[in-house]
DSSP file (Angstrom, degrees, kcal/mol; ACC not computed):
  #  RESIDUE AA STRUCTURE BP1 BP2  ACC     N-H-->O    O-->H-N    N-H-->O    O-->H-N    TCO  KAPPA ALPHA  PHI   PSI    X-CA   Y-CA   Z-CA
    1    1 A X              0   0    0      0, 0.0     2,-0.5     0, 0.0     0, 0.0   0.000 360.0 360.0 360.0 178.2  157.4    8.6  190.8
    2    2 A X        -     0   0    0      2,-0.0     2,-0.6     1,-0.0     0, 0.0  -0.729 360.0-154.8 -91.0 126.1  154.4    8.6  188.7
    3    3 A X        -     0   0    0     -2,-0.5     2,-0.9     2,-0.0     5,-0.1  -0.876   4.6-150.3-100.3 127.6  151.4    6.8  190.0
    4    4 A X        +     0   0    0     -2,-0.6     2,-0.2     3,-0.1    -2,-0.0  -0.859  43.9 127.2 -98.3 110.7  148.9    5.6  187.5
    5    5 A X  S >> S-     0   0    0     -2,-0.9     4,-1.1     0, 0.0     3,-0.5  -0.699  75.3 -64.9-144.2-162.8  145.6    5.6  189.1
    6    6 A X  H 3> S+     0   0    0      1,-0.2     4,-2.1    -2,-0.2     5,-0.2   0.746 122.1  64.8 -67.2 -26.4  142.0    6.8  188.6
    7    7 A X  H 3> S+     0   0    0      1,-0.2     4,-2.7     2,-0.2    -1,-0.2   0.886  99.7  52.8 -66.2 -39.2  143.1   10.5  188.9
    8    8 A X  H <> S+     0   0    0     -3,-0.5     4,-2.3     1,-0.2    -1,-0.2   0.901 108.2  50.5 -63.8 -38.4  145.1   10.2  185.7
    9    9 A X  H  X S+     0   0    0     -4,-1.1     4,-2.4     2,-0.2    -2,-0.2   0.900 110.9  48.9 -65.5 -41.3  142.2    8.8  183.9
   10   10 A X  H  X S+     0   0    0     -4,-2.1     4,-3.0     2,-0.2    -2,-0.2   0.897 111.6  49.3 -64.4 -40.6  140.0   11.8  185.1
   11   11 A X  H  X S+     0   0    0     -4,-2.7     4,-2.6     2,-0.2    -2,-0.2   0.899 111.1  49.3 -66.7 -38.9  142.6   14.2  184.1
   12   12 A X  H  X S+     0   0    0     -4,-2.3     4,-2.4     2,-0.2    -2,-0.2   0.926 114.4  44.8 -65.2 -44.4  142.9   12.6  180.6
   13   13 A X  H  X S+     0   0    0     -4,-2.4     4,-2.7     2,-0.2     5,-0.2   0.923 113.3  50.9 -64.6 -43.5  139.1   12.7  180.2
   14   14 A X  H  X S+     0   0    0     -4,-3.0     4,-2.4     1,-0.2    -2,-0.2   0.908 110.8  49.2 -59.0 -43.0  139.0   16.2  181.5
   15   15 A X  H  X S+     0   0    0     -4,-2.6     4,-2.6     2,-0.2    -2,-0.2   0.912 112.0  47.8 -63.5 -43.6  141.7   17.2  179.0
   16   16 A X  H  X S+     0   0    0     -4,-2.4     4,-2.5     2,-0.2    -2,-0.2   0.890 112.2  49.0 -67.0 -39.1  139.8   15.6  176.1
   17   17 A X  H  X S+     0   0    0     -4,-2.7     4,-2.8     2,-0.2     5,-0.2   0.919 111.5  50.4 -64.6 -42.6  136.6   17.2  177.1
   18   18 A X  H  X S+     0   0    0     -4,-2.4     4,-2.9    -5,-0.2     5,-0.2   0.925 111.2  48.0 -61.0 -45.2  138.4   20.6  177.3
   19   19 A X  H  X S+     0   0    0     -4,-2.6     4,-2.5     2,-0.2    -2,-0.2   0.920 112.3  49.8 -60.1 -43.6  139.9   20.0  173.8
   20   20 A X  H  X S+     0   0    0     -4,-2.5     4,-2.0     2,-0.2    -2,-0.2   0.922 114.1  44.1 -61.3 -45.6  136.5   19.1  172.5
   21   21 A X  H  X S+     0   0    0     -4,-2.8     4,-3.0     2,-0.2     5,-0.3   0.903 114.0  49.4 -68.3 -41.8  134.8   22.2  174.0
   22   22 A X  H  X>S+     0   0    0     -4,-2.9     4,-2.4    -5,-0.2     5,-2.3   0.898 110.5  51.8 -63.3 -39.0  137.6   24.5  172.9
   23   23 A X  I  <>S+     0   0    0     -4,-2.5     5,-2.3    -5,-0.2     6,-0.2   0.920 115.1  41.3 -62.7 -43.8  137.4   23.1  169.4
   24   24 A X  I  <5S+     0   0    0     -4,-2.0     5,-0.3    -5,-0.2    -2,-0.2   0.936 127.6  28.9 -70.3 -46.8  133.7   23.7  169.2
   25   25 A X  I  <5S+     0   0    0     -4,-3.0    -3,-0.2    -5,-0.1    -2,-0.2   0.666 135.2  15.7 -94.1 -17.2  133.6   27.1  170.8
   26   26 A X  I  X5S+     0   0    0     -4,-2.4     4,-2.0    -5,-0.3    -3,-0.2   0.745 121.4  41.9-121.4 -58.2  136.9   28.6  170.0
   27   27 A X  I  ><S+     0   0    0     -5,-2.3     4,-2.9     1,-0.2     5,-0.2   0.924 113.6  49.0 -68.6 -45.3  139.0   27.0  167.3
   28   28 A X  H  ><S+     0   0    0     -5,-2.3     4,-2.7    -6,-0.3    -1,-0.2   0.928 113.2  46.7 -62.6 -45.8  136.2   26.3  164.7
   29   29 A X  H  > S+     0   0    0     -5,-0.3     4,-2.7    -6,-0.2    -1,-0.2   0.899 114.5  48.2 -62.8 -37.4  134.8   29.9  164.9
   30   30 A X  H  X S+     0   0    0     -4,-2.0     4,-2.7     2,-0.2    -2,-0.2   0.940 113.6  46.2 -67.4 -44.2  138.2   31.4  164.6
   31   31 A X  H  X S+     0   0    0     -4,-2.9     4,-2.7     2,-0.2    -2,-0.2   0.891 112.8  51.2 -62.9 -38.0  139.1   29.1  161.6
   32   32 A X  H  X S+     0   0    0     -4,-2.7     4,-2.7    -5,-0.2    -2,-0.2   0.939 111.5  46.3 -64.5 -46.3  135.7   30.0  160.1
   33   33 A X  H  X S+     0   0    0     -4,-2.7     4,-2.7     2,-0.2    -2,-0.2   0.908 114.1  49.0 -62.0 -42.7  136.3   33.7  160.5
   34   34 A X  H  X S+     0   0    0     -4,-2.7     4,-2.6     2,-0.2    -2,-0.2   0.902 111.9  48.4 -64.1 -41.2  139.9   33.3  159.1
   35   35 A X  H  X S+     0   0    0     -4,-2.7     4,-2.5     2,-0.2    -2,-0.2   0.914 112.8  47.8 -65.5 -42.4  138.6   31.3  156.1
   36   36 A X  H  X S+     0   0    0     -4,-2.7     4,-2.8     2,-0.2    -2,-0.2   0.913 112.6  49.3 -63.2 -42.0  135.9   33.9  155.4
   37   37 A X  H  X S+     0   0    0     -4,-2.7     4,-2.8     2,-0.2    -2,-0.2   0.912 111.5  48.7 -63.8 -42.3  138.4   36.7  155.7
   38   38 A X  H  X S+     0   0    0     -4,-2.6     4,-2.6     2,-0.2    -2,-0.2   0.908 112.9  48.0 -63.9 -41.4  140.8   34.8  153.3
   39   39 A X  H  X S+     0   0    0     -4,-2.5     4,-2.7     2,-0.2    -2,-0.2   0.909 112.6  49.0 -64.9 -41.2  137.9   34.3  150.8
   40   40 A X  H  X S+     0   0    0     -4,-2.8     4,-2.5     2,-0.2    -2,-0.2   0.913 112.4  47.5 -64.4 -42.4  136.9   37.9  151.1
   41   41 A X  H  X S+     0   0    0     -4,-2.8     4,-2.6     2,-0.2    -2,-0.2   0.915 112.5  49.6 -64.7 -42.5  140.5   39.0  150.5
   42   42 A X  H  X S+     0   0    0     -4,-2.6     4,-2.5     2,-0.2    -2,-0.2   0.921 112.1  47.7 -61.7 -44.5  140.8   36.7  147.6
   43   43 A X  H  X S+     0   0    0     -4,-2.7     4,-2.6     1,-0.2    -2,-0.2   0.892 111.8  50.5 -63.7 -39.4  137.5   38.0  146.1
   44   44 A X  H  X S+     0   0    0     -4,-2.5     4,-2.7     2,-0.2    -2,-0.2   0.902 110.3  49.6 -65.1 -40.8  138.7   41.5  146.6
   45   45 A X  H  X S+     0   0    0     -4,-2.6     4,-2.7     2,-0.2    -2,-0.2   0.922 112.4  47.4 -63.4 -43.8  142.0   40.8  144.9
   46   46 A X  H  X S+     0   0    0     -4,-2.5     4,-2.7     1,-0.2    -2,-0.2   0.913 113.3  48.1 -62.9 -42.3  140.2   39.2  141.9
   47   47 A X  H  X S+     0   0    0     -4,-2.6     4,-3.0     2,-0.2    -2,-0.2   0.900 111.1  51.1 -65.2 -39.7  137.8   42.1  141.8
   48   48 A X  H  X S+     0   0    0     -4,-2.7     4,-2.9     2,-0.2    -2,-0.2   0.922 111.5  46.9 -62.5 -44.7  140.8   44.6  141.9
   49   49 A X  H  X S+     0   0    0     -4,-2.7     4,-2.5     2,-0.2    -2,-0.2   0.918 113.8  48.9 -62.8 -42.9  142.5   42.7  139.1
   50   50 A X  H  X S+     0   0    0     -4,-2.7     4,-2.5     2,-0.2    -2,-0.2   0.920 113.1  46.2 -62.6 -44.6  139.3   42.7  137.1
   51   51 A X  H  X S+     0   0    0     -4,-3.0     4,-3.0     2,-0.2    -2,-0.2   0.903 112.1  51.4 -66.2 -41.0  138.7   46.4  137.7
   52   52 A X  H  X S+     0   0    0     -4,-2.9     4,-2.6     2,-0.2    -2,-0.2   0.920 111.7  47.1 -61.2 -43.6  142.4   47.2  136.8
   53   53 A X  H  X S+     0   0    0     -4,-2.5     4,-2.5     2,-0.2    -2,-0.2   0.923 113.4  48.5 -62.8 -44.4  142.0   45.3  133.6
   54   54 A X  H  X S+     0   0    0     -4,-2.5     4,-2.7     2,-0.2    -2,-0.2   0.912 112.0  48.8 -63.3 -42.5  138.7   47.0  132.8
   55   55 A X  H  X S+     0   0    0     -4,-3.0     4,-2.8     2,-0.2    -2,-0.2   0.912 111.0  50.7 -63.6 -42.0  140.3   50.4  133.6
   56   56 A X  H  X S+     0   0    0     -4,-2.6     4,-2.4     2,-0.2    -2,-0.2   0.914 111.5  47.6 -62.3 -42.5  143.3   49.6  131.4
   57   57 A X  H  X S+     0   0    0     -4,-2.5     4,-2.6     2,-0.2    -2,-0.2   0.922 113.7  47.1 -63.7 -43.9  141.0   48.6  128.5
   58   58 A X  H  X S+     0   0    0     -4,-2.7     4,-2.9     2,-0.2    -2,-0.2   0.888 111.7  50.8 -66.7 -38.0  138.9   51.7  128.9
   59   59 A X  H  X S+     0   0    0     -4,-2.8     4,-2.8     2,-0.2    -1,-0.2   0.907 110.7  49.1 -64.7 -41.0  142.0   53.9  129.0
   60   60 A X  H  X S+     0   0    0     -4,-2.4     4,-2.4     2,-0.2    -2,-0.2   0.925 113.6  46.4 -63.3 -43.7  143.3   52.3  125.9
   61   61 A X  H  X S+     0   0    0     -4,-2.6     4,-2.7     2,-0.2    -2,-0.2   0.912 112.6  50.6 -63.6 -42.2  139.9   52.8  124.2
   62   62 A X  H  X S+     0   0    0     -4,-2.9     4,-2.9     2,-0.2    -2,-0.2   0.918 110.1  49.7 -60.9 -44.2  139.9   56.4  125.5
   63   63 A X  H  X S+     0   0    0     -4,-2.8     4,-2.6     2,-0.2    -2,-0.2   0.902 111.1  49.7 -62.4 -41.6  143.4   57.0  124.1
   64   64 A X  H  X S+     0   0    0     -4,-2.4     4,-2.4     2,-0.2    -2,-0.2   0.938 113.3  45.5 -62.1 -46.5  142.4   55.6  120.7
   65   65 A X  H  X S+     0   0    0     -4,-2.7     4,-2.8     1,-0.2    -2,-0.2   0.903 112.4  51.7 -64.1 -40.2  139.3   57.8  120.6
   66   66 A X  H  X S+     0   0    0     -4,-2.9     4,-2.7     2,-0.2    -2,-0.2   0.914 110.3  48.2 -63.0 -42.9  141.4   60.8  121.7
   67   67 A X  H  X S+     0   0    0     -4,-2.6     4,-2.6     2,-0.2    -1,-0.2   0.901 112.1  49.8 -63.7 -40.5  143.9   60.1  119.0
   68   68 A X  H  X S+     0   0    0     -4,-2.4     4,-2.6     2,-0.2    -2,-0.2   0.918 112.4  47.0 -64.2 -43.0  141.1   59.8  116.4
   69   69 A X  H  X S+     0   0    0     -4,-2.8     4,-2.9     2,-0.2    -2,-0.2   0.910 112.4  50.0 -65.6 -41.4  139.5   63.0  117.6
   70   70 A X  H  X S+     0   0    0     -4,-2.7     4,-2.7     2,-0.2    -2,-0.2   0.920 111.6  48.4 -62.3 -42.9  142.9   64.8  117.5
   71   71 A X  H  X S+     0   0    0     -4,-2.6     4,-2.5     2,-0.2    -2,-0.2   0.919 113.4  47.2 -63.2 -43.0  143.6   63.6  114.0
   72   72 A X  H  X S+     0   0    0     -4,-2.6     4,-2.7     2,-0.2    -2,-0.2   0.905 112.9  49.2 -65.0 -40.5  140.1   64.7  112.9
   73   73 A X  H  X S+     0   0    0     -4,-2.9     4,-2.7     2,-0.2    -2,-0.2   0.902 111.7  48.7 -65.5 -40.5  140.6   68.1  114.5
   74   74 A X  H  X S+     0   0    0     -4,-2.7     4,-2.7     2,-0.2    -2,-0.2   0.914 112.6  48.1 -64.6 -42.5  144.0   68.5  112.9
   75   75 A X  H  X S+     0   0    0     -4,-2.5     4,-2.4     2,-0.2    -2,-0.2   0.923 113.4  47.1 -63.9 -43.7  142.5   67.5  109.5
   76   76 A X  H  X S+     0   0    0     -4,-2.7     4,-2.7     2,-0.2    -2,-0.2   0.907 112.0  50.8 -63.8 -41.5  139.6   69.9  110.0
   77   77 A X  H  X S+     0   0    0     -4,-2.7     4,-2.7     1,-0.2    -2,-0.2   0.924 111.1  48.1 -62.1 -44.4  142.0   72.7  111.1
   78   78 A X  H  X S+     0   0    0     -4,-2.7     4,-2.5     2,-0.2    -1,-0.2   0.889 111.4  50.7 -63.6 -38.3  144.2   72.1  108.0
   79   79 A X  H  X S+     0   0    0     -4,-2.4     4,-2.5     2,-0.2    -2,-0.2   0.927 111.7  47.0 -64.4 -44.1  141.1   72.2  105.8
   80   80 A X  H  X S+     0   0    0     -4,-2.7     4,-2.6     2,-0.2    -2,-0.2   0.903 111.9  50.9 -64.2 -40.8  139.9   75.5  107.4
   81   81 A X  H  X S+     0   0    0     -4,-2.7     4,-2.6     2,-0.2    -2,-0.2   0.910 110.3  49.1 -64.1 -41.4  143.4   76.9  107.0
   82   82 A X  H  X S+     0   0    0     -4,-2.5     4,-2.7     2,-0.2    -2,-0.2   0.932 112.5  48.0 -62.4 -44.4  143.5   75.9  103.3
   83   83 A X  H  X S+     0   0    0     -4,-2.5     4,-2.6     1,-0.2    -2,-0.2   0.904 112.0  49.9 -62.7 -40.2  140.1   77.5  102.7
   84   84 A X  H  X S+     0   0    0     -4,-2.6     4,-2.7     2,-0.2    -2,-0.2   0.905 111.3  48.7 -65.6 -40.6  141.2   80.6  104.6
   85   85 A X  H  X S+     0   0    0     -4,-2.6     4,-2.8     2,-0.2     5,-0.2   0.914 112.1  48.8 -64.9 -41.7  144.4   80.9  102.5
   86   86 A X  H  X S+     0   0    0     -4,-2.7     4,-2.4     2,-0.2    -2,-0.2   0.927 113.1  47.2 -62.7 -43.5  142.4   80.4   99.3
   87   87 A X  H  X S+     0   0    0     -4,-2.6     4,-2.8     2,-0.2    -2,-0.2   0.902 111.8  51.4 -63.5 -40.8  139.9   83.0  100.4
   88   88 A X  H  X S+     0   0    0     -4,-2.7     4,-2.8     2,-0.2    -2,-0.2   0.935 111.6  45.9 -62.2 -46.3  142.8   85.3  101.3
   89   89 A X  H  X S+     0   0    0     -4,-2.8     4,-2.5     2,-0.2    -1,-0.2   0.883 113.1  50.8 -65.8 -36.1  144.5   84.9   97.9
   90   90 A X  H  X S+     0   0    0     -4,-2.4     4,-2.6    -5,-0.2    -2,-0.2   0.930 112.6  45.9 -64.8 -44.2  141.1   85.4   96.2
   91   91 A X  H  X S+     0   0    0     -4,-2.8     4,-2.8     2,-0.2    -2,-0.2   0.896 113.2  49.6 -65.8 -39.6  140.5   88.6   98.1
   92   92 A X  H  X S+     0   0    0     -4,-2.8     4,-2.7     2,-0.2    -2,-0.2   0.920 112.2  47.8 -64.9 -42.2  144.0   89.8   97.4
   93   93 A X  H  X S+     0   0    0     -4,-2.5     4,-2.8     2,-0.2     5,-0.2   0.911 112.8  48.8 -65.3 -41.1  143.6   89.1   93.7
   94   94 A X  H  X S+     0   0    0     -4,-2.6     4,-2.5     2,-0.2    -2,-0.2   0.922 113.5  46.7 -63.4 -43.2  140.3   90.9   93.7
   95   95 A X  H  X S+     0   0    0     -4,-2.8     4,-2.5     2,-0.2    -2,-0.2   0.890 112.4  51.0 -65.5 -38.3  141.7   93.9   95.5
   96   96 A X  H  X S+     0   0    0     -4,-2.7     4,-2.4     2,-0.2    -2,-0.2   0.935 112.5  44.8 -64.3 -46.4  144.7   93.9   93.2
   97   97 A X  H  X S+     0   0    0     -4,-2.8     4,-2.6     1,-0.2    -2,-0.2   0.894 113.7  50.8 -66.4 -37.3  142.5   93.9   90.1
   98   98 A X  H  X S+     0   0    0     -4,-2.5     4,-2.8    -5,-0.2    -1,-0.2   0.895 110.1  50.0 -64.2 -39.4  140.2   96.5   91.6
   99   99 A X  H  X S+     0   0    0     -4,-2.5     4,-2.7     2,-0.2    -2,-0.2   0.900 110.6  49.5 -65.8 -39.9  143.3   98.6   92.3
  100  100 A X  H  X S+     0   0    0     -4,-2.4     4,-2.4     2,-0.2    -2,-0.2   0.926 113.3  46.5 -64.2 -43.9  144.5   98.2   88.7
  101  101 A X  H  X S+     0   0    0     -4,-2.6     4,-2.5     2,-0.2    -2,-0.2   0.921 113.5  48.7 -63.4 -43.3  141.1   99.2   87.4
  102  102 A X  H  X S+     0   0    0     -4,-2.8     4,-2.5     1,-0.2    -2,-0.2   0.901 111.4  49.8 -62.9 -40.8  140.9  102.2   89.8
  103  103 A X  H  X S+     0   0    0     -4,-2.7     4,-2.6     2,-0.2    -1,-0.2   0.891 110.4  50.3 -65.2 -39.6  144.4  103.2   88.8
  104  104 A X  H  X S+     0   0    0     -4,-2.4     4,-2.5     2,-0.2    -2,-0.2   0.913 111.5  48.2 -64.8 -41.7  143.4  103.0   85.1
  105  105 A X  H  X S+     0   0    0     -4,-2.5     4,-2.8     2,-0.2    -2,-0.2   0.908 112.1  49.3 -64.4 -40.7  140.3  105.1   85.8
  106  106 A X  H  X S+     0   0    0     -4,-2.5     4,-3.0     2,-0.2    -2,-0.2   0.927 111.5  48.7 -64.6 -43.7  142.4  107.7   87.7
  107  107 A X  H  X S+     0   0    0     -4,-2.6     4,-2.8     2,-0.2    -2,-0.2   0.916 113.0  48.1 -61.4 -42.7  145.0  107.8   84.8
  108  108 A X  H  X S+     0   0    0     -4,-2.5     4,-2.6     2,-0.2    -2,-0.2   0.924 112.6  48.5 -63.2 -43.4  142.2  108.3   82.3
  109  109 A X  H  X S+     0   0    0     -4,-2.8     4,-2.9     2,-0.2     5,-0.2   0.914 112.4  48.6 -62.9 -42.0  140.6  111.0   84.4
  110  110 A X  H  X S+     0   0    0     -4,-3.0     4,-2.8     1,-0.2    -2,-0.2   0.907 110.8  51.1 -64.1 -40.4  143.9  112.7   84.8
  111  111 A X  H  X S+     0   0    0     -4,-2.8     4,-2.5     2,-0.2    -2,-0.2   0.922 112.1  46.5 -63.0 -42.7  144.5  112.5   81.0
  112  112 A X  H  X S+     0   0    0     -4,-2.6     4,-2.8     2,-0.2    -2,-0.2   0.938 114.7  46.4 -64.1 -46.3  141.0  114.0   80.4
  113  113 A X  H  X S+     0   0    0     -4,-2.9     4,-2.9     1,-0.2    -2,-0.2   0.877 112.3  51.6 -63.9 -36.2  141.6  116.8   82.9
  114  114 A X  H  X S+     0   0    0     -4,-2.8     4,-2.7    -5,-0.2    -1,-0.2   0.915 111.2  46.9 -65.8 -42.6  145.1  117.4   81.5
  115  115 A X  H  X S+     0   0    0     -4,-2.5     4,-2.5     2,-0.2    -2,-0.2   0.914 114.3  47.6 -64.9 -42.1  143.6  117.7   78.0
  116  116 A X  H  X S+     0   0    0     -4,-2.8     4,-2.7     2,-0.2    -2,-0.2   0.924 114.0  46.8 -64.1 -44.1  140.9  120.0   79.2
  117  117 A X  H  X S+     0   0    0     -4,-2.9     4,-3.1     2,-0.2    -2,-0.2   0.893 112.1  50.8 -65.5 -38.9  143.4  122.1   81.1
  118  118 A X  H  X S+     0   0    0     -4,-2.7     4,-2.4     2,-0.2    -2,-0.2   0.921 112.1  46.6 -64.7 -43.2  145.7  122.2   78.1
  119  119 A X  H  X S+     0   0    0     -4,-2.5     4,-2.4     2,-0.2    -2,-0.2   0.924 114.4  47.7 -63.2 -44.6  142.9  123.3   75.9
  120  120 A X  H  X S+     0   0    0     -4,-2.7     4,-2.8     1,-0.2    -2,-0.2   0.925 112.4  49.0 -61.7 -44.7  141.8  125.9   78.4
  121  121 A X  H  X S+     0   0    0     -4,-3.1     4,-3.0     2,-0.2    -1,-0.2   0.869 109.7  51.8 -66.1 -35.2  145.4  127.2   78.8
  122  122 A X  H  X S+     0   0    0     -4,-2.4     4,-2.7     2,-0.2    -1,-0.2   0.929 111.7  46.8 -64.0 -44.0  145.9  127.4   75.0
  123  123 A X  H  X S+     0   0    0     -4,-2.4     4,-2.5     2,-0.2    -2,-0.2   0.933 115.1  46.2 -63.1 -43.5  142.7  129.5   74.8
  124  124 A X  H  X S+     0   0    0     -4,-2.8     4,-3.0     2,-0.2     5,-0.2   0.898 112.3  50.9 -64.2 -40.9  143.8  131.6   77.7
  125  125 A X  H  X S+     0   0    0     -4,-3.0     4,-2.9     2,-0.2    -1,-0.2   0.910 111.1  48.4 -64.4 -40.8  147.3  132.0   76.2
  126  126 A X  H  X S+     0   0    0     -4,-2.7     4,-2.0     2,-0.2    -2,-0.2   0.927 114.4  45.6 -64.6 -43.8  145.9  133.0   72.9
  127  127 A X  H  X S+     0   0    0     -4,-2.5     4,-2.2     2,-0.2    -2,-0.2   0.912 114.9  47.8 -65.8 -41.3  143.5  135.6   74.5
  128  128 A X  H  X S+     0   0    0     -4,-3.0     4,-2.6     1,-0.2    -2,-0.2   0.905 111.1  49.6 -66.9 -41.8  146.3  136.9   76.7
  129  129 A X  H  X S+     0   0    0     -4,-2.9     4,-2.5    -5,-0.2    -1,-0.2   0.872 110.0  52.3 -66.0 -34.2  148.8  137.2   73.8
  130  130 A X  H  X S+     0   0    0     -4,-2.0     4,-2.4    -5,-0.2    -2,-0.2   0.917 110.8  47.3 -65.0 -43.5  146.1  139.0   71.9
  131  131 A X  H  X S+     0   0    0     -4,-2.2     4,-2.2     2,-0.2    -2,-0.2   0.913 113.1  48.5 -64.5 -41.9  145.6  141.5   74.8
  132  132 A X  H  X S+     0   0    0     -4,-2.6     4,-2.8     2,-0.2     5,-0.2   0.931 111.8  49.0 -64.3 -44.4  149.3  142.0   75.2
  133  133 A X  H  X S+     0   0    0     -4,-2.5     4,-2.7     1,-0.2     5,-0.3   0.908 110.8  50.6 -62.3 -41.9  149.8  142.5   71.5
  134  134 A X  H  X>S+     0   0    0     -4,-2.4     4,-1.9     1,-0.2     5,-0.7   0.884 113.0  46.0 -64.5 -38.1  146.9  145.1   71.4
  135  135 A X  H  <5S+     0   0    0     -4,-2.2    -2,-0.2     2,-0.2    -1,-0.2   0.890 114.0  48.0 -71.8 -38.6  148.4  146.9   74.4
  136  136 A X  H  <5S+     0   0    0     -4,-2.8    -2,-0.2     1,-0.2    -1,-0.2   0.915 120.3  37.6 -69.1 -40.6  151.9  146.9   72.9
  137  137 A X  H  <5S-     0   0    0     -4,-2.7    -2,-0.2    -5,-0.2    -1,-0.2   0.761 101.6-135.8 -81.4 -24.7  150.6  148.1   69.5
  138  138 A X  T  <5S+     0   0    0     -4,-1.9     2,-0.3     1,-0.3    -3,-0.2   0.636  72.1  81.6  79.5  14.8  148.1  150.4   71.0
  139  139 A X  S   <S-     0   0    0     -5,-0.7    -1,-0.3    -6,-0.3     2,-0.2  -0.899  85.0 -90.7-142.3 171.1  145.4  149.3   68.6
  140  140 A X        -     0   0    0     -2,-0.3    -9,-0.0    -3,-0.1   -10,-0.0  -0.612  22.3-151.1 -87.4 143.8  142.9  146.6   68.2
  141  141 A X              0   0    0     -2,-0.2    -1,-0.1     1,-0.2    -8,-0.0   0.292 360.0 360.0 -97.7   9.4  143.8  143.5   66.1
  142  142 A X              0   0    0      0, 0.0    -1,-0.2     0, 0.0    -2,-0.0   0.496 360.0 360.0 -75.6 360.0  140.4  142.5   64.8
């Protein structure tokens, strides 16, 4: 059976001293390290959430700015294209009018050359017919 004597009292005191020492040297430092680790993890999670939120905000702002730049670039491109089309039509119209003027000058030049050639040919024809007539008649027509 169990004898309750002084040894049991020593063992109980020994057990309590052991618990006290283990608590001071083992359990409290481990709990402290675990608490610090939990606090560090919690702070890291909060920082991660904060950074994620900040990144999301910056990405949204970036997307807005990108859309604005794209819209401005598209508008500028359309403006440049309109100006280029206007310039193209102006140049085509100028070339067309220049071609019409050039064609009119060429026609006028051809008409003048034709009149000159016709006059020359009439004179040549008259001279030639006079020579032929003189040869056929055998005498001079003057």
